[in-house]
N, CA, C and O atoms as CSV, one atom per row, in Angstrom:
chain,resi,resn,atom,element,x,y,z
A,1,MET,N,N,-14.303,-45.206,-1.067
A,1,MET,CA,C,-13.912,-44.932,-2.545
A,1,MET,C,C,-14.365,-45.802,-3.322
A,1,MET,O,O,-14.188,-46.920,-2.839
A,2,GLN,N,N,-14.812,-45.823,-4.190
A,2,GLN,CA,C,-15.190,-46.785,-5.691
A,2,GLN,C,C,-14.393,-46.815,-6.441
A,2,GLN,O,O,-13.854,-45.730,-6.662
A,3,LEU,N,N,-14.033,-47.681,-7.000
A,3,LEU,CA,C,-12.673,-47.827,-8.454
A,3,LEU,C,C,-13.536,-48.469,-9.061
A,3,LEU,O,O,-14.355,-49.318,-8.710
A,4,THR,N,N,-13.300,-48.018,-9.958
A,4,THR,CA,C,-13.636,-48.911,-11.378
A,4,THR,C,C,-12.370,-49.648,-12.337
A,4,THR,O,O,-11.288,-49.184,-12.696
A,5,VAL,N,N,-12.650,-50.244,-12.444
A,5,VAL,CA,C,-11.564,-51.590,-12.885
A,5,VAL,C,C,-11.597,-52.320,-14.313
A,5,VAL,O,O,-12.674,-52.909,-14.397
A,6,VAL,N,N,-10.973,-52.468,-15.243
A,6,VAL,CA,C,-11.207,-52.526,-16.270
A,6,VAL,C,C,-10.089,-53.902,-16.818
A,6,VAL,O,O,-9.136,-53.613,-17.542
A,7,VAL,N,N,-10.271,-55.008,-16.494
A,7,VAL,CA,C,-9.580,-56.155,-16.941
A,7,VAL,C,C,-9.106,-56.388,-18.500
A,7,VAL,O,O,-9.989,-56.327,-19.356
A,8,GLN,N,N,-7.812,-56.641,-18.889
A,8,GLN,CA,C,-8.866,-56.762,-20.587
A,8,GLN,C,C,-7.288,-57.475,-21.205
A,8,GLN,O,O,-6.273,-56.788,-21.315
A,9,ASN,N,N,-7.357,-59.146,-21.605
A,9,ASN,CA,C,-6.244,-60.140,-22.082
A,9,ASN,C,C,-6.516,-59.007,-23.616
A,9,ASN,O,O,-7.592,-58.583,-24.038
A,10,LEU,N,N,-5.047,-58.756,-24.197
A,10,LEU,CA,C,-4.688,-57.840,-25.632
A,10,LEU,C,C,-4.522,-59.253,-26.695
A,10,LEU,O,O,-4.665,-59.174,-27.916
A,11,GLY,N,N,-4.277,-60.202,-26.145
A,11,GLY,CA,C,-4.254,-61.324,-27.109
A,11,GLY,C,C,-3.008,-60.651,-27.961
A,11,GLY,O,O,-3.396,-59.908,-28.863
A,12,THR,N,N,-1.583,-60.784,-27.829
A,12,THR,CA,C,-0.416,-60.404,-28.584
A,12,THR,C,C,-0.342,-59.126,-28.656
A,12,THR,O,O,0.248,-58.681,-29.641
A,13,GLY,N,N,-0.888,-58.182,-27.690
A,13,GLY,CA,C,-0.261,-56.622,-28.099
A,13,GLY,C,C,-1.139,-55.869,-28.541
A,13,GLY,O,O,-0.968,-54.667,-28.340
A,14,ARG,N,N,-2.529,-56.367,-29.386
A,14,ARG,CA,C,-3.462,-55.645,-30.009
A,14,ARG,C,C,-2.567,-54.815,-31.685
A,14,ARG,O,O,-3.037,-54.082,-32.555
A,15,ILE,N,N,-1.392,-55.304,-31.520
A,15,ILE,CA,C,-0.775,-54.418,-32.889
A,15,ILE,C,C,-0.565,-55.694,-33.849
A,15,ILE,O,O,-0.010,-55.501,-34.930
A,16,LYS,N,N,-0.919,-56.783,-33.554
A,16,LYS,CA,C,-0.405,-57.592,-34.517
A,16,LYS,C,C,-1.663,-58.636,-34.310
A,16,LYS,O,O,-2.431,-58.628,-33.348
A,17,ASN,N,N,-1.705,-59.683,-35.618
A,17,ASN,CA,C,-2.989,-60.567,-35.252
A,17,ASN,C,C,-2.126,-62.094,-35.008
A,17,ASN,O,O,-0.925,-62.146,-34.744
A,18,GLY,N,N,-2.965,-63.206,-35.152
A,18,GLY,CA,C,-2.265,-64.540,-34.603
A,18,GLY,C,C,-1.011,-64.995,-35.285
A,18,GLY,O,O,-0.052,-65.740,-35.082
A,19,ASP,N,N,-1.370,-64.385,-35.968
A,19,ASP,CA,C,0.375,-64.891,-37.452
A,19,ASP,C,C,1.375,-64.131,-37.086
A,19,ASP,O,O,2.396,-64.297,-37.752
A,20,GLY,N,N,1.433,-63.204,-36.091
A,20,GLY,CA,C,2.549,-62.146,-36.030
A,20,GLY,C,C,2.887,-61.038,-37.200
A,20,GLY,O,O,3.972,-60.461,-37.267
A,21,ASP,N,N,1.698,-60.811,-38.192
A,21,ASP,CA,C,1.527,-60.244,-38.914
A,21,ASP,C,C,1.074,-58.464,-38.400
A,21,ASP,O,O,0.108,-58.443,-37.637
A,22,PRO,N,N,1.533,-57.384,-38.667
A,22,PRO,CA,C,1.287,-56.098,-38.476
A,22,PRO,C,C,-0.639,-55.880,-38.346
A,22,PRO,O,O,-1.317,-56.239,-39.309
A,23,GLU,N,N,-1.170,-55.416,-37.373
A,23,GLU,CA,C,-2.581,-55.401,-37.702
A,23,GLU,C,C,-3.066,-54.402,-36.638
A,23,GLU,O,O,-2.680,-54.895,-35.578
A,24,ASP,N,N,-3.511,-53.612,-36.452
A,24,ASP,CA,C,-3.503,-52.375,-35.903
A,24,ASP,C,C,-5.083,-52.603,-35.110
A,24,ASP,O,O,-5.993,-51.967,-35.641
A,25,ARG,N,N,-5.340,-53.182,-34.285
A,25,ARG,CA,C,-6.851,-53.467,-33.487
A,25,ARG,C,C,-6.721,-52.820,-32.270
A,25,ARG,O,O,-7.638,-53.089,-31.494
A,26,TRP,N,N,-5.524,-51.728,-31.668
A,26,TRP,CA,C,-6.005,-50.869,-30.544
A,26,TRP,C,C,-6.808,-50.726,-30.905
A,26,TRP,O,O,-7.669,-51.605,-30.871
A,27,PRO,N,N,-7.080,-49.188,-31.633
A,27,PRO,CA,C,-8.321,-48.324,-31.089
A,27,PRO,C,C,-9.821,-48.585,-30.965
A,27,PRO,O,O,-10.586,-47.952,-30.237
A,28,ALA,N,N,-10.184,-49.737,-31.879
A,28,ALA,CA,C,-11.030,-50.159,-31.031
A,28,ALA,C,C,-11.333,-50.822,-29.844
A,28,ALA,O,O,-12.511,-51.100,-29.621
A,29,LEU,N,N,-10.410,-51.141,-28.994
A,29,LEU,CA,C,-10.597,-52.142,-27.890
A,29,LEU,C,C,-10.223,-50.518,-27.149
A,29,LEU,O,O,-11.218,-50.255,-26.474
A,30,ALA,N,N,-9.417,-49.606,-27.047
A,30,ALA,CA,C,-9.301,-48.174,-26.561
A,30,ALA,C,C,-10.712,-47.799,-26.297
A,30,ALA,O,O,-11.174,-47.457,-25.209
A,31,GLU,N,N,-11.440,-47.921,-27.608
A,31,GLU,CA,C,-12.890,-47.335,-27.652
A,31,GLU,C,C,-13.938,-47.906,-26.246
A,31,GLU,O,O,-14.702,-47.379,-25.436
A,32,ARG,N,N,-13.437,-49.264,-26.546
A,32,ARG,CA,C,-14.288,-50.389,-25.230
A,32,ARG,C,C,-13.756,-50.263,-23.978
A,32,ARG,O,O,-14.463,-50.107,-22.983
A,33,ILE,N,N,-12.979,-50.299,-23.961
A,33,ILE,CA,C,-12.016,-49.431,-22.427
A,33,ILE,C,C,-12.856,-48.804,-22.111
A,33,ILE,O,O,-13.896,-49.142,-21.546
A,34,ASP,N,N,-12.489,-47.743,-22.455
A,34,ASP,CA,C,-12.927,-46.094,-22.125
A,34,ASP,C,C,-14.401,-46.100,-22.147
A,34,ASP,O,O,-14.962,-45.365,-21.334
A,35,GLY,N,N,-15.229,-46.919,-23.070
A,35,GLY,CA,C,-16.661,-47.270,-22.515
A,35,GLY,C,C,-17.467,-47.761,-21.714
A,35,GLY,O,O,-18.665,-47.783,-21.430
A,36,ALA,N,N,-16.048,-48.331,-21.288
A,36,ALA,CA,C,-16.822,-49.446,-20.327
A,36,ALA,C,C,-17.546,-49.136,-18.825
A,36,ALA,O,O,-18.062,-49.910,-18.018
A,37,ALA,N,N,-17.322,-47.364,-18.798
A,37,ALA,CA,C,-18.002,-46.872,-17.434
A,37,ALA,C,C,-18.220,-45.150,-18.031
A,37,ALA,O,O,-18.046,-44.703,-19.165
A,38,GLU,N,N,-18.612,-44.538,-16.912
A,38,GLU,CA,C,-18.581,-42.995,-17.237
A,38,GLU,C,C,-17.000,-42.543,-16.863
A,38,GLU,O,O,-16.475,-41.536,-17.339
A,39,GLN,N,N,-16.375,-43.408,-15.985
A,39,GLN,CA,C,-15.250,-42.653,-15.831
A,39,GLN,C,C,-14.531,-44.463,-15.012
A,39,GLN,O,O,-14.956,-45.031,-14.006
A,40,VAL,N,N,-13.547,-44.834,-15.809
A,40,VAL,CA,C,-12.832,-45.688,-15.694
A,40,VAL,C,C,-11.201,-45.323,-14.865
A,40,VAL,O,O,-10.432,-44.480,-15.329
A,41,ASP,N,N,-10.914,-46.083,-13.670
A,41,ASP,CA,C,-9.986,-45.211,-12.820
A,41,ASP,C,C,-8.641,-46.276,-13.164
A,41,ASP,O,O,-7.479,-45.899,-13.317
A,42,VAL,N,N,-9.171,-47.795,-13.243
A,42,VAL,CA,C,-7.863,-49.009,-13.356
A,42,VAL,C,C,-7.794,-49.420,-14.413
A,42,VAL,O,O,-8.979,-49.557,-14.717
A,43,VAL,N,N,-6.964,-49.867,-15.594
A,43,VAL,CA,C,-7.023,-50.344,-16.656
A,43,VAL,C,C,-5.550,-51.496,-16.581
A,43,VAL,O,O,-4.383,-51.178,-16.812
A,44,LEU,N,N,-6.162,-53.108,-16.119
A,44,LEU,CA,C,-5.028,-53.997,-15.970
A,44,LEU,C,C,-5.402,-54.922,-17.329
A,44,LEU,O,O,-6.341,-55.678,-17.576
A,45,LEU,N,N,-4.224,-54.500,-18.085
A,45,LEU,CA,C,-3.717,-55.383,-19.404
A,45,LEU,C,C,-2.708,-56.526,-19.409
A,45,LEU,O,O,-1.581,-56.520,-18.913
A,46,GLN,N,N,-3.344,-57.537,-20.082
A,46,GLN,CA,C,-2.308,-58.810,-19.988
A,46,GLN,C,C,-1.882,-58.655,-21.677
A,46,GLN,O,O,-2.509,-57.944,-22.462
A,47,GLU,N,N,-0.528,-59.587,-22.081
A,47,GLU,CA,C,-0.309,-60.029,-23.312
A,47,GLU,C,C,0.142,-58.386,-24.043
A,47,GLU,O,O,-0.134,-58.102,-25.208
A,48,VAL,N,N,0.974,-57.310,-22.955
A,48,VAL,CA,C,0.898,-56.236,-23.749
A,48,VAL,C,C,2.813,-56.385,-24.749
A,48,VAL,O,O,3.894,-55.831,-24.548
A,49,VAL,N,N,2.322,-57.421,-25.783
A,49,VAL,CA,C,3.741,-57.949,-26.471
A,49,VAL,C,C,4.228,-56.282,-27.097
A,49,VAL,O,O,3.540,-55.263,-27.164
A,50,ASP,N,N,5.373,-56.463,-27.413
A,50,ASP,CA,C,6.533,-55.474,-27.876
A,50,ASP,C,C,5.643,-53.967,-27.321
A,50,ASP,O,O,5.634,-53.207,-28.290
A,51,TRP,N,N,5.206,-53.572,-26.595
A,51,TRP,CA,C,5.010,-52.568,-26.010
A,51,TRP,C,C,6.213,-51.952,-25.583
A,51,TRP,O,O,6.082,-50.729,-25.637
A,52,GLU,N,N,7.227,-52.267,-25.218
A,52,GLU,CA,C,8.476,-52.026,-24.676
A,52,GLU,C,C,9.208,-51.348,-25.666
A,52,GLU,O,O,10.082,-50.513,-25.435
A,53,LYS,N,N,8.842,-51.715,-26.744
A,53,LYS,CA,C,9.883,-51.565,-28.337
A,53,LYS,C,C,9.039,-50.041,-28.810
A,53,LYS,O,O,7.844,-49.753,-28.744
A,54,TYR,N,N,10.315,-49.190,-29.336
A,54,TYR,CA,C,10.490,-47.781,-29.685
A,54,TYR,C,C,9.961,-47.187,-28.973
A,54,TYR,O,O,8.791,-46.876,-29.195
A,55,GLY,N,N,10.464,-46.880,-28.088
A,55,GLY,CA,C,10.729,-45.474,-26.735
A,55,GLY,C,C,9.539,-45.716,-26.201
A,55,GLY,O,O,8.975,-44.705,-25.784
A,56,HIS,N,N,8.672,-47.239,-26.008
A,56,HIS,CA,C,7.200,-47.606,-25.376
A,56,HIS,C,C,6.117,-46.626,-26.101
A,56,HIS,O,O,5.103,-46.191,-25.557
A,57,LYS,N,N,6.427,-46.433,-27.095
A,57,LYS,CA,C,5.536,-45.868,-28.116
A,57,LYS,C,C,4.268,-46.344,-28.096
A,57,LYS,O,O,3.447,-45.701,-28.750
A,58,GLN,N,N,3.814,-47.522,-27.383
A,58,GLN,CA,C,2.407,-48.357,-27.958
A,58,GLN,C,C,1.733,-47.661,-26.600
A,58,GLN,O,O,0.700,-46.998,-26.502
A,59,LEU,N,N,2.778,-48.091,-25.511
A,59,LEU,CA,C,2.849,-47.390,-24.163
A,59,LEU,C,C,1.725,-46.312,-24.315
A,59,LEU,O,O,0.495,-46.344,-24.273
A,60,ALA,N,N,2.754,-45.257,-24.525
A,60,ALA,CA,C,2.414,-43.503,-24.751
A,60,ALA,C,C,1.243,-43.472,-25.415
A,60,ALA,O,O,0.461,-42.602,-25.032
A,61,ARG,N,N,0.874,-44.205,-26.346
A,61,ARG,CA,C,-0.329,-44.122,-27.277
A,61,ARG,C,C,-1.501,-44.607,-26.408
A,61,ARG,O,O,-2.614,-44.092,-26.515
A,62,ALA,N,N,-1.254,-45.540,-25.602
A,62,ALA,CA,C,-2.751,-46.236,-24.732
A,62,ALA,C,C,-2.954,-45.106,-23.546
A,62,ALA,O,O,-4.039,-44.777,-23.066
A,63,MET,N,N,-1.839,-44.662,-23.239
A,63,MET,CA,C,-2.182,-43.268,-22.409
A,63,MET,C,C,-2.688,-41.989,-22.765
A,63,MET,O,O,-3.288,-41.200,-22.035
A,64,ARG,N,N,-2.369,-41.861,-24.027
A,64,ARG,CA,C,-3.088,-40.853,-24.375
A,64,ARG,C,C,-4.502,-40.659,-25.221
A,64,ARG,O,O,-5.071,-39.629,-25.582
A,65,ASP,N,N,-4.835,-42.030,-25.391
A,65,ASP,CA,C,-5.974,-42.595,-26.033
A,65,ASP,C,C,-6.857,-42.657,-24.440
A,65,ASP,O,O,-7.835,-42.001,-24.082
A,66,LEU,N,N,-6.305,-43.395,-23.926
A,66,LEU,CA,C,-6.934,-43.526,-22.477
A,66,LEU,C,C,-7.681,-42.136,-21.586
A,66,LEU,O,O,-8.831,-42.199,-21.152
A,67,ASP,N,N,-6.839,-40.988,-21.435
A,67,ASP,CA,C,-6.399,-40.227,-21.048
A,67,ASP,C,C,-5.883,-40.963,-19.674
A,67,ASP,O,O,-6.589,-40.615,-18.728
A,68,LEU,N,N,-4.856,-41.876,-19.307
A,68,LEU,CA,C,-4.489,-42.547,-17.956
A,68,LEU,C,C,-3.329,-42.079,-18.287
A,68,LEU,O,O,-2.974,-41.730,-19.413
A,69,GLU,N,N,-2.468,-42.058,-16.899
A,69,GLU,CA,C,-0.851,-42.523,-16.419
A,69,GLU,C,C,-0.548,-44.122,-16.672
A,69,GLU,O,O,-1.402,-45.008,-16.654
A,70,ALA,N,N,0.509,-44.249,-16.853
A,70,ALA,CA,C,1.088,-45.937,-16.382
A,70,ALA,C,C,2.490,-45.909,-15.808
A,70,ALA,O,O,3.542,-45.324,-16.070
A,71,LEU,N,N,2.072,-46.769,-14.936
A,71,LEU,CA,C,3.054,-47.453,-14.440
A,71,LEU,C,C,4.035,-47.984,-15.336
A,71,LEU,O,O,3.739,-48.187,-16.514
A,72,PRO,N,N,5.495,-48.297,-14.760
A,72,PRO,CA,C,6.571,-48.811,-15.601
A,72,PRO,C,C,6.175,-50.307,-16.107
A,72,PRO,O,O,5.585,-51.153,-15.435
A,73,LEU,N,N,6.594,-50.427,-17.331
A,73,LEU,CA,C,6.026,-51.853,-17.765
A,73,LEU,C,C,7.080,-52.849,-17.040
A,73,LEU,O,O,8.247,-52.498,-16.862
A,74,ALA,N,N,6.615,-54.052,-16.652
A,74,ALA,CA,C,7.649,-55.151,-15.814
A,74,ALA,C,C,7.999,-55.969,-16.559
A,74,ALA,O,O,7.209,-56.342,-17.425
A,75,PRO,N,N,9.317,-56.534,-16.475
A,75,PRO,CA,C,9.920,-57.402,-17.507
A,75,PRO,C,C,9.214,-58.814,-17.437
A,75,PRO,O,O,8.836,-59.332,-16.386
A,76,SER,N,N,9.115,-59.237,-18.400
A,76,SER,CA,C,8.855,-60.339,-18.799
A,76,SER,C,C,8.977,-61.697,-19.304
A,76,SER,O,O,8.209,-62.081,-20.187
A,77,ARG,N,N,9.961,-62.529,-18.774
A,77,ARG,CA,C,10.435,-63.704,-19.647
A,77,ARG,C,C,9.864,-64.506,-20.791
A,77,ARG,O,O,10.530,-65.118,-21.625
A,78,SER,N,N,8.414,-64.421,-20.722
A,78,SER,CA,C,7.544,-65.076,-21.426
A,78,SER,C,C,7.409,-64.127,-22.700
A,78,SER,O,O,7.034,-64.608,-23.769
A,79,GLY,N,N,7.705,-62.834,-22.582
A,79,GLY,CA,C,7.428,-61.649,-23.616
A,79,GLY,C,C,6.050,-61.225,-23.321
A,79,GLY,O,O,5.832,-60.046,-23.599
A,80,LEU,N,N,5.371,-61.683,-22.981
A,80,LEU,CA,C,3.695,-61.712,-22.558
A,80,LEU,C,C,3.598,-60.734,-21.655
A,80,LEU,O,O,2.909,-61.217,-20.756
A,81,GLY,N,N,3.955,-59.386,-21.302
A,81,GLY,CA,C,3.571,-58.442,-20.124
A,81,GLY,C,C,2.522,-57.986,-19.337
A,81,GLY,O,O,1.502,-58.674,-19.288
A,82,THR,N,N,2.565,-57.320,-18.935
A,82,THR,CA,C,1.720,-56.675,-18.128
A,82,THR,C,C,1.381,-54.919,-18.022
A,82,THR,O,O,2.401,-54.402,-17.566
A,83,ALA,N,N,0.595,-54.137,-18.216
A,83,ALA,CA,C,0.826,-53.125,-18.046
A,83,ALA,C,C,-0.294,-52.366,-17.096
A,83,ALA,O,O,-1.448,-52.754,-17.272
A,84,ILE,N,N,-0.114,-51.450,-16.224
A,84,ILE,CA,C,-1.305,-50.855,-15.136
A,84,ILE,C,C,-1.587,-49.463,-15.834
A,84,ILE,O,O,-0.629,-48.713,-16.022
A,85,LEU,N,N,-2.342,-49.236,-16.067
A,85,LEU,CA,C,-2.680,-47.756,-16.441
A,85,LEU,C,C,-3.763,-47.046,-15.434
A,85,LEU,O,O,-4.870,-47.583,-15.483
A,86,TYR,N,N,-3.681,-46.233,-14.771
A,86,TYR,CA,C,-4.697,-45.821,-13.593
A,86,TYR,C,C,-4.966,-43.995,-14.011
A,86,TYR,O,O,-4.425,-43.394,-14.939
A,87,ARG,N,N,-5.740,-43.551,-13.223
A,87,ARG,CA,C,-6.320,-42.240,-13.526
A,87,ARG,C,C,-5.771,-41.197,-12.410
A,87,ARG,O,O,-6.548,-41.144,-11.458
A,88,ARG,N,N,-4.446,-40.210,-12.249
A,88,ARG,CA,C,-3.440,-40.072,-11.226
A,88,ARG,C,C,-4.784,-39.104,-10.672
A,88,ARG,O,O,-4.248,-38.905,-9.581
A,89,GLU,N,N,-5.910,-38.455,-10.568
A,89,GLU,CA,C,-6.361,-37.592,-10.179
A,89,GLU,C,C,-7.395,-38.375,-9.113
A,89,GLU,O,O,-7.909,-37.752,-8.184
A,90,VAL,N,N,-7.647,-39.796,-9.336
A,90,VAL,CA,C,-7.824,-40.637,-8.321
A,90,VAL,C,C,-7.254,-41.370,-7.394
A,90,VAL,O,O,-7.720,-41.475,-6.259
A,91,LEU,N,N,-6.241,-41.918,-7.773
A,91,LEU,CA,C,-5.346,-42.893,-7.214
A,91,LEU,C,C,-4.170,-41.699,-6.752
A,91,LEU,O,O,-3.700,-42.094,-5.686
A,92,GLY,N,N,-3.679,-40.708,-7.057
A,92,GLY,CA,C,-2.292,-39.863,-6.684
A,92,GLY,C,C,-1.589,-40.524,-7.909
A,92,GLY,O,O,-2.091,-41.141,-8.848
A,93,ARG,N,N,0.169,-40.117,-7.544
A,93,ARG,CA,C,1.221,-40.958,-7.468
A,93,ARG,C,C,1.320,-42.278,-7.414
A,93,ARG,O,O,2.427,-42.811,-7.348
């Protein structure tokens, strides 16, 4: 079985700019990730800053936008967390 994996550093979550001010850069990034291949099976994201806040709202948004499932976000001492999203039909639970 061949899997298509996309790895992306978000640069402080893609919901704030480098100064920490709100700036929603996620839609353009989601489009780029989704367009990386005919079907993306796994997405590995770094620097998912604040994605655990507000009921995991940003993680849920990523799942919806990319039509992928997600593993629980791992704790991060630095605050620069990681996220793993995957295609359930391909990888199962």
